[in-house]
PyMOL Python script that loads the backbone (N, CA, C, O; Angstrom):
from pymol import cmd

cmd.read_pdbstr("""\
ATOM      1  N   UNK A   1      49.060 -50.120  40.328  1.00  0.00           N
ATOM      2  CA  UNK A   1      48.058 -49.122  40.841  1.00  0.00           C
ATOM      3  C   UNK A   1      48.762 -48.218  41.786  1.00  0.00           C
ATOM      4  O   UNK A   1      49.212 -48.640  42.852  1.00  0.00           O
ATOM      5  N   UNK A   2      48.875 -46.845  41.367  1.00  0.00           N
ATOM      6  CA  UNK A   2      49.527 -45.858  42.131  1.00  0.00           C
ATOM      7  C   UNK A   2      48.326 -45.306  43.058  1.00  0.00           C
ATOM      8  O   UNK A   2      47.512 -44.521  42.572  1.00  0.00           O
ATOM      9  N   UNK A   3      48.230 -45.713  44.353  1.00  0.00           N
ATOM     10  CA  UNK A   3      47.204 -45.289  45.271  1.00  0.00           C
ATOM     11  C   UNK A   3      47.771 -43.971  45.956  1.00  0.00           C
ATOM     12  O   UNK A   3      47.117 -42.930  45.891  1.00  0.00           O
ATOM     13  N   UNK A   4      48.924 -44.022  46.578  1.00  0.00           N
ATOM     14  CA  UNK A   4      49.445 -42.945  47.304  1.00  0.00           C
ATOM     15  C   UNK A   4      50.437 -42.162  46.421  1.00  0.00           C
ATOM     16  O   UNK A   4      51.650 -42.365  46.475  1.00  0.00           O
ATOM     17  N   UNK A   5      49.864 -41.257  45.605  1.00  0.00           N
ATOM     18  CA  UNK A   5      50.760 -40.436  44.796  1.00  0.00           C
ATOM     19  C   UNK A   5      51.068 -39.031  45.306  1.00  0.00           C
ATOM     20  O   UNK A   5      51.540 -38.178  44.553  1.00  0.00           O
ATOM     21  N   UNK A   6      50.798 -38.797  46.591  1.00  0.00           N
ATOM     22  CA  UNK A   6      51.138 -37.574  47.279  1.00  0.00           C
ATOM     23  C   UNK A   6      50.001 -36.590  47.097  1.00  0.00           C
ATOM     24  O   UNK A   6      50.080 -35.457  47.573  1.00  0.00           O
ATOM     25  N   UNK A   7      48.964 -36.998  46.428  1.00  0.00           N
ATOM     26  CA  UNK A   7      47.704 -36.140  46.431  1.00  0.00           C
ATOM     27  C   UNK A   7      46.906 -36.221  47.658  1.00  0.00           C
ATOM     28  O   UNK A   7      47.165 -37.030  48.549  1.00  0.00           O
ATOM     29  N   UNK A   8      45.889 -35.342  47.710  1.00  0.00           N
ATOM     30  CA  UNK A   8      44.961 -35.436  48.835  1.00  0.00           C
ATOM     31  C   UNK A   8      44.097 -36.580  48.910  1.00  0.00           C
ATOM     32  O   UNK A   8      43.351 -36.740  47.944  1.00  0.00           O
ATOM     33  N   UNK A   9      44.038 -37.415  49.857  1.00  0.00           N
ATOM     34  CA  UNK A   9      43.162 -38.562  49.788  1.00  0.00           C
ATOM     35  C   UNK A   9      41.683 -38.189  49.977  1.00  0.00           C
ATOM     36  O   UNK A   9      41.282 -37.712  51.039  1.00  0.00           O
ATOM     37  N   UNK A  10      40.918 -38.408  48.969  1.00  0.00           N
ATOM     38  CA  UNK A  10      39.488 -38.241  48.948  1.00  0.00           C
ATOM     39  C   UNK A  10      38.638 -39.281  49.484  1.00  0.00           C
ATOM     40  O   UNK A  10      39.107 -40.418  49.421  1.00  0.00           O
ATOM     41  N   UNK A  11      37.463 -39.140  50.010  1.00  0.00           N
ATOM     42  CA  UNK A  11      36.646 -40.240  50.517  1.00  0.00           C
ATOM     43  C   UNK A  11      36.382 -41.225  49.452  1.00  0.00           C
ATOM     44  O   UNK A  11      36.387 -42.423  49.732  1.00  0.00           O
ATOM     45  N   UNK A  12      36.142 -40.798  48.207  1.00  0.00           N
ATOM     46  CA  UNK A  12      36.010 -41.718  47.231  1.00  0.00           C
ATOM     47  C   UNK A  12      37.297 -42.669  46.961  1.00  0.00           C
ATOM     48  O   UNK A  12      37.157 -43.840  46.609  1.00  0.00           O
ATOM     49  N   UNK A  13      38.345 -42.164  47.124  1.00  0.00           N
ATOM     50  CA  UNK A  13      39.593 -42.724  46.992  1.00  0.00           C
ATOM     51  C   UNK A  13      39.747 -43.854  48.100  1.00  0.00           C
ATOM     52  O   UNK A  13      40.197 -44.980  47.887  1.00  0.00           O
ATOM     53  N   UNK A  14      39.322 -43.391  49.249  1.00  0.00           N
ATOM     54  CA  UNK A  14      39.398 -44.339  50.319  1.00  0.00           C
ATOM     55  C   UNK A  14      38.459 -45.525  50.057  1.00  0.00           C
ATOM     56  O   UNK A  14      38.893 -46.663  50.238  1.00  0.00           O
ATOM     57  N   UNK A  15      37.327 -45.347  49.685  1.00  0.00           N
ATOM     58  CA  UNK A  15      36.281 -46.273  49.298  1.00  0.00           C
ATOM     59  C   UNK A  15      36.946 -47.209  48.272  1.00  0.00           C
ATOM     60  O   UNK A  15      36.922 -48.426  48.460  1.00  0.00           O
ATOM     61  N   UNK A  16      37.514 -46.690  47.235  1.00  0.00           N
ATOM     62  CA  UNK A  16      38.078 -47.564  46.140  1.00  0.00           C
ATOM     63  C   UNK A  16      39.242 -48.315  46.701  1.00  0.00           C
ATOM     64  O   UNK A  16      39.414 -49.452  46.260  1.00  0.00           O
ATOM     65  N   UNK A  17      40.115 -47.832  47.659  1.00  0.00           N
ATOM     66  CA  UNK A  17      41.150 -48.640  48.164  1.00  0.00           C
ATOM     67  C   UNK A  17      40.665 -49.670  48.911  1.00  0.00           C
ATOM     68  O   UNK A  17      41.182 -50.787  48.883  1.00  0.00           O
ATOM     69  N   UNK A  18      39.552 -49.348  49.693  1.00  0.00           N
ATOM     70  CA  UNK A  18      39.017 -50.350  50.731  1.00  0.00           C
ATOM     71  C   UNK A  18      38.354 -51.585  49.886  1.00  0.00           C
ATOM     72  O   UNK A  18      38.517 -52.755  50.234  1.00  0.00           O
ATOM     73  N   UNK A  19      37.642 -51.229  48.818  1.00  0.00           N
ATOM     74  CA  UNK A  19      37.105 -52.308  48.052  1.00  0.00           C
ATOM     75  C   UNK A  19      38.139 -53.140  47.379  1.00  0.00           C
ATOM     76  O   UNK A  19      37.987 -54.344  47.172  1.00  0.00           O
ATOM     77  N   UNK A  20      39.411 -52.321  46.975  1.00  0.00           N
ATOM     78  CA  UNK A  20      40.423 -53.177  46.346  1.00  0.00           C
ATOM     79  C   UNK A  20      41.105 -54.254  47.255  1.00  0.00           C
ATOM     80  O   UNK A  20      41.443 -55.368  46.856  1.00  0.00           O
ATOM     81  N   UNK A  21      41.273 -53.748  48.609  1.00  0.00           N
ATOM     82  CA  UNK A  21      41.982 -54.561  49.628  1.00  0.00           C
ATOM     83  C   UNK A  21      40.976 -55.616  50.097  1.00  0.00           C
ATOM     84  O   UNK A  21      41.405 -56.716  50.444  1.00  0.00           O
ATOM     85  N   UNK A  22      39.687 -55.355  50.129  1.00  0.00           N
ATOM     86  CA  UNK A  22      38.680 -56.463  50.651  1.00  0.00           C
ATOM     87  C   UNK A  22      38.470 -57.592  49.746  1.00  0.00           C
ATOM     88  O   UNK A  22      37.836 -58.594  50.077  1.00  0.00           O
ATOM     89  N   UNK A  23      39.064 -57.402  48.482  1.00  0.00           N
ATOM     90  CA  UNK A  23      38.946 -58.631  47.611  1.00  0.00           C
ATOM     91  C   UNK A  23      39.933 -59.702  47.937  1.00  0.00           C
ATOM     92  O   UNK A  23      41.082 -59.438  48.291  1.00  0.00           O
ATOM     93  N   UNK A  24      39.479 -60.885  47.816  1.00  0.00           N
ATOM     94  CA  UNK A  24      40.417 -62.164  48.236  1.00  0.00           C
ATOM     95  C   UNK A  24      41.625 -62.236  47.265  1.00  0.00           C
ATOM     96  O   UNK A  24      42.468 -63.124  47.392  1.00  0.00           O
TER      97      UNK A  24
END
""", "prot")
cmd.dss("prot")
cmd.show_as("cartoon", "prot")
cmd.util.cbc("prot")
cmd.orient("prot")
């Protein structure tokens, strides 16, 4: 999963990343 690909981080992207990291 390429999260930080140099593009502008959008709110939805942050939400997506948060959900991914919150999983056990």
